N, C-alpha and C positions, 0 to 999 in steps of 0.2 A: 697388391692389394691385400686387404685385410681380411684374413680366414681366419676360421675360429680354433684352429688346432692345425698342427703341422705333423705330416707324414714325411719319411726319408723315401722319396721316387727318385733319386738320384742314380744317372745310369740307366734309366728307362723311357722308353718310347712310346709318346701317347699318342694317338691317332682319332681325330674326334671330326665327324662328318657333321655337317651343319655347323661349323666351328665357327662360321662369322655370324651366326644369329645369336641373340640377345641371350639365352639360357646357355647354349654349349659355349659361347665366348666366356662368359663367367667361367664357366668351367676349365677352358683352355687358361685362363689367367690364374685359376688356382693350381692347375696341377703343372706348371710352369714354376710357379712360386715355390713348390715343393720339390724342385729340382728336375723335373721330369723333360725332355727333350720334346716339343708338343708342333704335330703337323694339323694344321687347321685346313680340313679339306672341305671344298664348298663349292658351288655349282659357280659362284659370283667370285672369280680370282682376284677382283680388286677389293671387294671387302675381306676376302681370305688375307689377304697381304695387307691389307690395313691393321687388323687384328693381330697379325705375327708382328710387325711393325712395333704396336703398343707392348708388346710382349718382351720384345727384344729393349726398347729403350728401357723397362722397366728391371733390365737384367738378367730377363731370361734367354731362355733359346726357343726359338718357333720359328718355321717357315709355312707359309701360306699355300696350299696346292689346289689348282681348279682340277675337278671329276665330276663327275655325273655319276650316281650312285644307281642308277638305274642302265648303265652300259658298264658291261666288264671288262670289256678293253680298256677304256677311259681308267677305271680303277686299277687295271695292271700298270697301266701307265704311273699312276699315282703311287702305288707300292714300288715300284722302281726307283721314282724318286726321294721316297721317304728313305728307301736304303740307303741308296746314295749319298743322303745329306746327313742322315739321323741315324740309321741303323735300324734292326727288325724291330716290328711293334711288338709290344709288351702289352699294352693297355689300348683297347679299342673302345669308342664311344659311339654307338648308334645314333646320332641326334638328327640327322636330317630327317625331317616330315612336314607335314603341313596339312592342308584342305583345299576344298577346290570350292566355289559357291555355286556351281552346277549340281554338285552334289549333296547338296542342302535344301531343306524345305523352309519354307516360309514361316511356316506357323507349327506349334508344337503339336496339333492333333487335325485328323479330320472330323469336321461337325456334322451332324445329320443333314443331308440337303445340300453339302458343299459339292462343288464340281469336281471332278476327281481330275480336270485341268483346271490349273489353278487361274488361267488367263493371265490377262497382261500383268507382269511386275508382280505374280505371286506364282510358286513352284509348290507343289504338292507332290508328296510320294510318288505318285504315278508320272511326273514330268521329269522325274533324275533322269540325266544322262547317262549313259551307259560309261562312254569313253571319260566323263570326268570321275565317275566312281573308280573306274581301273587306274586313273590317274593317282587317286587318292590312296588304295589299296597299294600300289605301285610302291609309290615314293615311300610310304612307311613301312611296309612289309618288304616287299622286294629288295628293295634299297636295303634295307638291315641285311636281309638273307645274302646278296651278291657283295657287300660290303664283307661280312664275316666270311665267306668263301676264299676271299682274298687274302684278308690279314690276319685271320686265326691260324692260318697256316703257318706262320711266324711261331705260332705260340706253343704247336703241339710239342710235348715233350720239355721244351724249354720252360714251360709255365708260362702264365698269363691270364689277364681277366678281360672280359667282352661285358659291357653296360649297355644295355639298351634302354632308350627313352621312350616308356609306355605313357600311359594317360589314366588319370580317373575315367574318362571315357570307355574302359576298358573292363573297369570294374562297374560302374554305373553310367549305362548308357545315357548320356544327354538328348533331349529331343532336338529336331531339327538336322542332328548331324550324323545319319545312319553311315556315311561311308568313311567317316573318321574316326567314328566310335568301334565299327567291326574292324577296321584297320589296326587300330590300337589294341582290340582283344586280339589279333593275330599276332601282334607282337609279345605280349604277355605270354602268350600259347607258344611260341616260338622259343621263346627264352627258357622257359622250362623243360622243352622238348631238348634242346642243345645242351643244356647243363646235364642233362643226362648223358647224350650221348660222347660228351667231351670230359667226361668225369676222371675217367682212367688214362689221360693224356695230359694230366695236370693243368686243365684251363678252366675256370669256372666262369659263369654265366649267370647274371643278374641283371635286373630293371629297376629303372625309379618310376614310378607312377605320380609325375606331378599333378596338384591339384590345380587351383587357381592364382595364376603369379600376375601380378599386374608390372608392364612393362610400357615402355615408352611406344612397343608397336601397337598394343593394345589398348591402351588408355582411353583414347577417345570411343572406343566400342563398350566402356565398361563405366567410363566415368562423366556426367555430365560439368559442360563448364563451370557450374557453380560449386562443384565437387561433390555433388549427388549421385549416390550411383545411378545407372540408368536399369529399367526394368529387369531386362534378364540379368544383370550385375545384382540387382537386389534380390531376386531368387536363389544365385549362387550364395551370396552372403547370408541367406536365411536358410539354408542348408548345411553352411559351414560353421561348425560349434565356436570355431574362435573367434566367427563374424568380422573376419579381414581378409585380405588376399596376402598371398606370401611375396617374397621378393625374391628374385634370382638368388641372392646370396645364402639364403634360407635353405639351399639344396646342396651347398658345398659341403658340410658336414658328413651327410649323407654318401656324398659323392669319393669323399675321403677314407670314410670307413671302407667302402665297398672295393677301393682299388688298392687298399694296403692289407697284403696277404698276413702281415703279422695281425692285424686287426679281425680280418673276415675270412680266415683261410679255412675254415669250415662252414663258409657260406655260400651254397651255390643254388641255383633253380628258384630264386626268392625274387618277388614282385614287392619293392618298398613304396609304400604310399607315402608320400610327402604332401599333406592335403587340409592341415588344419582340423582333422576330424571328420572329413567331408565323407570320407565313404563307412566310417562308421554311425552315421546319423541317419536313422529311416524318417525322418521329418516329422514324428510324431514323439 
């Protein structure tokens, strides 16, 4: 793949959860292009294997590993396979995450006179489903915690880096998605806590906080068939000073800088926005 610059990751083993997804799949290809041996960890075994084949066909080294980031036993089995086929983990990217529709409100706010129960087809804050909120928090935060407990033990004293995938929602909570916003805020806070805890054993911990990226998965939600933005996308673009969505490839430069100890060896405990200026703009 075409990457903006290369760092030398020869001999390094990278583990990427959610690695079959759009953003983390690009991360996997970029790290492999720089010489890393990559384990693509995903709940979807077939998609993980497919992404690994793409990397191997391009001359890299990758394996697809089926695992559930909410299951410690599953993660332990994944680590055993990574050790057997690639070696100990040097780079961990906690990219598994997502939202749930039952943890999402239908409208931006509660208007005076609105029913506290939204009714058919409408979900208010008071209708949010506890199990769905717990799922979102678990997938985004607990999944990162359990995966780090498993794979960061490889790095202690040897050195290594953990990169969590946070979100703009952690810095500027978005309307309608309270569960996802809160979960990503937990990821950012966890990043800073863990960076302090592991600093003396030579493990760096940072996070990337992507803004709004247009992918094939979300295109229908953000762009109408005629190419015009949907109403919600229009709000996003109106609060993004660069007035456009990002592309997955525009995350690669930040990723490579963070994983390369020669470039960012004194950087830990940071949450880097990659957002076209969204977090800097107050709206006025």
